C-alpha positions as CSV (number, residue, x, y, z in Angstrom):
1,M,120.7,100.1,124.0
2,N,123.6,98.0,122.9
3,A,123.9,94.4,124.2
4,Q,127.0,93.4,126.0
5,S,129.5,91.7,123.7
6,T,130.3,88.0,124.2
7,Y,133.3,88.1,122.0
8,P,136.9,88.2,123.3
9,V,138.2,91.7,123.8
10,R,140.7,92.8,121.1
11,E,141.9,96.0,119.8
12,T,139.3,97.6,117.6
13,P,140.5,99.5,114.5
14,D,139.5,103.2,114.3
15,E,137.0,104.4,111.6
16,R,139.6,105.1,109.0
17,A,141.3,101.7,109.4
18,W,138.0,100.0,108.8
19,L,137.8,101.7,105.3
20,K,140.9,99.7,104.3
21,I,139.7,96.5,105.9
22,L,136.3,96.7,104.2
23,A,137.9,97.3,100.8
24,R,138.6,93.5,100.7
25,Y,134.9,92.8,100.5
26,R,134.0,95.1,97.7
27,T,134.2,92.6,94.9
28,P,130.9,91.0,93.9
29,N,130.4,87.6,92.4
30,A,128.5,87.9,89.0
31,G,126.9,84.4,89.4
32,R,125.8,85.2,92.9
33,S,124.3,88.5,91.8
34,V,122.3,86.9,89.0
35,F,121.1,84.2,91.5
36,E,120.0,86.9,94.0
37,L,118.1,88.7,91.3
38,A,116.4,85.5,90.2
39,V,115.4,84.3,93.6
40,T,113.8,87.7,94.2
41,A,112.1,88.5,90.9
42,I,110.6,85.0,90.3
43,P,108.9,84.7,93.7
44,F,107.6,88.3,93.4
45,A,106.0,87.4,90.1
46,F,104.7,84.1,91.6
47,F,103.0,85.7,94.6
48,W,101.7,88.6,92.5
49,T,100.1,86.1,90.1
50,L,98.7,84.0,93.0
51,T,97.1,87.0,94.6
52,W,95.5,88.0,91.3
53,L,94.1,84.5,90.7
54,A,92.7,84.5,94.2
55,V,90.9,87.8,93.6
56,H,89.8,86.7,90.1
57,Y,88.1,83.6,91.4
58,G,86.6,85.3,94.4
59,F,88.9,83.8,97.1
60,W,89.3,87.1,98.9
61,W,91.3,85.5,101.7
62,G,94.0,85.2,99.1
63,L,94.8,88.9,99.6
64,I,97.0,87.8,102.5
65,L,99.5,86.9,99.7
66,V,100.1,90.6,99.2
67,V,102.4,90.3,102.3
68,P,105.0,88.0,100.8
69,A,104.6,89.8,97.4
70,A,105.4,93.1,99.1
71,G,108.4,91.5,100.9
72,F,109.9,90.4,97.6
73,L,109.2,93.8,96.0
74,L,111.0,95.4,99.0
75,R,114.0,93.0,98.2
76,L,113.9,94.1,94.6
77,F,114.3,97.7,95.8
78,M,117.3,96.6,97.9
79,I,118.9,95.2,94.7
80,Q,118.1,98.5,93.0
81,H,119.8,100.2,95.9
82,D,123.0,98.1,95.4
83,C,122.9,98.9,91.7
84,G,122.8,102.6,92.6
85,H,126.0,102.2,94.5
86,G,127.6,100.2,91.7
87,S,128.1,97.2,94.0
88,F,125.7,94.6,92.5
89,F,127.6,93.7,89.4
90,A,130.4,96.2,89.7
91,R,129.9,97.0,86.0
92,R,128.2,100.4,85.7
93,R,126.2,99.5,82.6
94,F,124.8,96.3,84.0
95,D,124.1,98.0,87.4
96,D,122.4,101.0,85.8
97,W,120.1,99.1,83.5
98,T,119.2,96.6,86.1
99,G,118.4,99.5,88.4
100,R,116.4,101.3,85.8
101,V,114.2,98.3,85.1
102,L,113.7,97.6,88.8
103,G,112.8,101.3,89.2
104,V,109.7,100.8,87.1
105,L,108.5,98.0,89.5
106,T,109.4,100.0,92.7
107,L,108.0,103.3,91.3
108,T,111.5,104.9,92.0
109,P,113.2,106.7,89.1
110,Y,116.7,105.1,89.2
111,D,119.0,107.9,88.1
112,Y,117.2,110.6,90.1
113,W,117.1,108.4,93.2
114,R,120.8,107.4,92.8
115,R,121.9,111.1,92.8
116,A,119.8,111.9,95.9
117,H,121.0,108.8,97.7
118,A,124.6,109.6,97.0
119,T,124.1,113.0,98.6
120,H,122.6,111.2,101.6
121,H,125.7,109.0,101.9
122,A,128.0,111.9,101.6
123,S,126.3,114.0,104.3
124,A,124.6,111.6,106.7
125,G,125.0,112.9,110.3
126,N,126.1,116.3,109.2
127,L,123.9,119.0,110.9
128,D,125.0,121.5,108.3
129,E,124.0,119.4,105.3
130,R,120.5,118.1,106.1
131,G,117.5,117.9,103.7
132,V,118.5,115.7,100.7
133,G,117.6,112.0,100.7
134,D,117.0,111.9,104.5
135,I,114.2,112.3,107.1
136,T,113.9,115.9,108.3
137,T,115.3,116.1,111.8
138,L,115.3,119.3,113.8
139,T,117.5,120.2,116.8
140,V,115.8,121.1,120.0
141,A,116.8,124.7,119.5
142,E,115.4,124.8,115.9
143,Y,112.1,123.2,117.1
144,H,111.6,125.8,119.9
145,A,112.5,128.6,117.5
146,R,109.6,127.7,115.2
147,S,106.2,129.3,115.3
148,R,103.4,127.5,117.0
149,W,102.1,126.3,113.6
150,G,105.6,125.3,112.6
151,R,105.9,123.1,115.7
152,I,102.5,121.6,115.0
153,G,103.6,120.9,111.4
154,Y,106.7,119.1,112.5
155,R,104.7,117.1,115.0
156,L,102.3,116.0,112.3
157,Y,105.2,115.1,110.0
158,R,106.7,113.0,112.7
159,H,103.5,111.2,113.7
160,P,103.7,107.5,113.0
161,L,100.5,107.5,110.9
162,V,102.0,110.2,108.6
163,M,105.6,108.9,108.7
164,F,104.8,105.3,107.9
165,G,101.4,105.5,106.3
166,I,100.5,108.7,104.4
167,G,104.2,109.6,103.8
168,P,105.3,106.4,101.9
169,A,102.1,106.6,99.8
170,W,102.8,110.2,98.9
171,L,106.4,109.5,98.2
172,F,106.1,106.5,95.9
173,L,102.8,107.4,94.2
174,F,103.2,111.1,93.7
175,Q,106.4,112.8,94.9
176,Q,108.7,110.6,92.8
177,R,106.8,111.4,89.6
178,L,108.8,114.6,89.5
179,P,112.5,115.1,90.2
180,T,111.8,116.9,93.5
181,G,114.8,118.8,94.7
182,M,116.6,118.5,91.4
183,M,114.5,120.5,89.1
184,R,117.5,122.6,88.0
185,D,120.2,119.9,88.1
186,G,120.3,119.1,84.4
187,M,118.4,116.7,82.2
188,L,119.3,113.3,83.8
189,P,116.9,113.6,86.8
190,W,114.1,114.7,84.4
191,M,114.9,111.9,81.8
192,S,115.0,109.3,84.5
193,T,111.8,110.4,86.1
194,M,109.8,110.9,82.9
195,A,111.0,107.6,81.4
196,T,110.1,105.7,84.5
197,N,106.7,107.4,84.5
198,V,106.1,106.4,80.9
199,A,107.1,102.8,81.5
200,V,104.9,102.6,84.6
201,V,101.9,103.9,82.6
202,V,102.5,101.5,79.7
203,I,102.9,98.4,82.0
204,A,100.0,99.4,84.2
205,G,97.9,100.0,81.1
206,L,98.7,96.6,79.7
207,L,97.9,94.9,83.0
208,I,94.6,96.8,83.4
209,W,93.7,95.8,79.8
210,A,94.5,92.1,80.6
211,I,93.0,91.7,84.0
212,G,90.8,94.7,84.6
213,P,91.2,97.9,86.6
214,L,89.6,96.5,89.8
215,S,91.9,93.4,89.9
216,F,95.0,95.5,89.1
217,F,94.4,98.1,91.9
218,V,93.2,95.6,94.5
219,V,96.3,93.5,94.0
220,H,99.1,95.9,93.1
221,L,98.3,99.0,95.1
222,P,98.4,97.2,98.5
223,I,101.7,95.5,97.5
224,V,103.3,98.8,96.6
225,L,102.0,100.6,99.7
226,L,103.0,97.9,102.1
227,A,106.5,97.5,100.6
228,G,106.9,101.3,100.7
229,S,105.9,101.6,104.3
230,V,108.3,98.9,105.4
231,G,111.0,100.5,103.3
232,V,110.5,103.9,105.0
233,W,110.5,102.2,108.4
234,L,113.8,100.5,107.7
235,F,115.3,103.8,106.5
236,Y,114.0,105.5,109.6
237,V,115.4,103.1,112.1
238,Q,118.8,103.0,110.4
239,H,119.4,106.6,111.3
240,Q,116.8,107.6,113.9
241,F,118.1,105.7,117.0
242,E,119.2,107.1,120.3
243,E,122.9,106.5,120.0
244,T,123.2,107.8,116.5
245,H,125.9,110.4,115.7
246,W,125.3,114.0,114.4
247,S,127.7,116.9,114.4
248,K,128.6,120.1,112.6
249,E,131.7,120.9,110.6
250,P,134.6,120.8,111.1
251,E,134.0,118.1,113.7
252,W,132.0,116.1,111.3
253,Q,134.1,113.4,109.6
254,F,132.7,110.9,107.1
255,P,134.2,107.7,108.6
256,K,132.9,108.4,112.1
257,A,129.5,109.6,110.9
258,A,129.1,106.6,108.7
259,L,130.1,104.0,111.3
260,H,128.3,105.6,114.3
261,G,125.5,107.5,112.6
262,A,123.9,104.4,111.1
263,S,122.5,101.5,113.1
264,H,123.1,97.7,113.1
265,Y,119.5,96.7,112.9
266,D,119.9,93.1,114.1
267,L,116.8,91.4,112.6
268,P,115.8,87.8,112.7
269,L,117.4,85.8,109.9
270,P,114.4,85.5,107.6
271,L,113.8,89.3,107.8
272,R,117.5,89.9,107.3
273,W,117.4,87.9,104.1
274,L,114.2,89.6,102.8
275,T,115.6,93.1,103.5
276,G,118.8,92.4,101.7
277,N,120.9,92.7,104.9
278,I,120.2,96.5,104.9
279,G,120.1,96.3,108.7
280,I,123.9,96.1,108.6
281,H,123.7,99.7,107.7
282,H,126.7,101.1,109.6
283,V,129.0,98.8,107.5
284,H,127.1,99.8,104.3
285,H,127.5,103.5,105.0
286,L,131.2,103.1,105.7
287,S,131.8,101.1,102.5
288,S,128.8,101.3,100.2
289,K,130.6,99.3,97.5
290,V,130.3,96.1,99.5
291,P,127.5,94.0,97.9
292,Y,124.7,93.4,100.3
293,Y,125.2,89.6,100.2
294,R,128.7,90.0,101.5
295,L,127.7,92.1,104.6
296,P,127.1,89.1,106.8
297,E,130.6,87.8,105.8
298,V,132.0,91.1,107.2
299,L,130.3,90.6,110.5
300,R,131.4,87.0,110.7
301,N,135.0,88.0,110.2
302,H,134.9,91.1,112.3
303,P,132.3,90.4,115.1
304,E,133.3,93.6,116.9
305,L,131.4,95.5,114.2
306,G,128.2,93.7,115.2
307,E,128.1,95.5,118.5
308,I,128.4,99.1,117.1
309,G,125.0,100.8,117.0
310,R,123.2,97.5,117.5
311,I,119.4,97.6,118.0
312,T,117.0,94.6,118.0
313,L,113.6,94.4,116.5
314,W,111.9,95.0,119.9
315,Q,114.2,97.9,120.7
316,S,113.6,99.6,117.4
317,L,109.9,100.2,118.3
318,R,111.0,102.7,120.9
319,C,112.8,104.7,118.2
320,V,109.5,106.2,117.0
321,K,109.4,108.7,119.8
322,L,112.9,110.0,119.1
323,V,112.3,113.1,117.0
324,L,114.7,115.9,118.0
325,W,118.4,116.2,118.2
326,D,119.7,117.6,121.5
327,E,123.0,119.2,120.8
328,K,123.9,119.3,124.6
329,S,123.4,115.6,125.4
330,R,124.3,114.7,121.8
331,R,121.4,112.2,121.4
332,L,117.9,112.0,119.9
333,I,115.1,112.7,122.3
334,S,111.3,112.8,122.4
335,F,109.0,115.8,122.4
336,R,108.3,115.2,126.1
337,Q,112.0,115.3,126.9
338,A,112.4,118.5,124.9
339,A,109.5,120.1,126.8
340,G,111.2,119.2,130.0
341,I,114.4,120.8,128.8
342,A,112.5,124.0,127.9
343,S,110.8,124.0,131.3
344,V,114.1,123.8,133.2
345,A,115.5,126.6,131.0
346,R,112.6,128.9,131.9
347,Q,113.0,128.1,135.6
348,E,116.7,129.0,135.5
349,L,115.8,132.4,133.9
């Protein structure tokens, strides 16, 4: 999948050496952070308002504006994501309250999500630590060990219409209304989730009172669902690609899993900007304290990182069929390939 590098060959640091190198990029610029927030929040409000005005005055073709509005809502989530890592302002109070406010817009309880996402970062690529903050991925052996209905359920879960359509709607509209998976982890996940729910209800109620329920749902619901679907797609592609890295302990080591278990989703420049450079995901996983606006600087200064786990927009479309981890070949494979492996195994018996 990786393209051939056009850069001069030079000695590449190992995974642990990269940790020290990337530490140089961990300092954010407060002015730049404020600028990034402004050039994202203001256009989101602008496109949201334009969409409502189009609907209000009967120009239904104006609903096309939900696309840029959803793009900027997605970018707000990327800022919330950096706040969760403490890398946007690098001052915990500023990061946390910015993230909490944005969580109302993105329907994502900040403190609850931050804890789940931290677990994801600490265990990504670890076959012994799956299930929190990630997409459920079975090994070939686990899939074949399931009952017939268990295999059907996994196939449905992995179907693109469910994964990128029904799934995001369920996640953002319903599942995140309770601290799922953290019901017994203290008060913070509950407080975060309930406070976000109350704020969402209050703001939605005010908007419905001001513009009417039909206008609110016709405008806001498509924006949220479109942004959510694209967000889930990005998260999927960043870890569900053929050359990803999974292993069990004690082989699993954080630096290697971070650098090789996440992709470099090499998007066109406009999409790279709109997604907050989240495609440079392998670098982000290796050093999550690097602000997203400094990730391109990392690749410019260290171009060899750009070739690790690189997939293009066109190549990413083929990742949808990769659904099972084959521990023998150490790569993700499709259901058809898994069936072929099972058939060969039966013949050998």
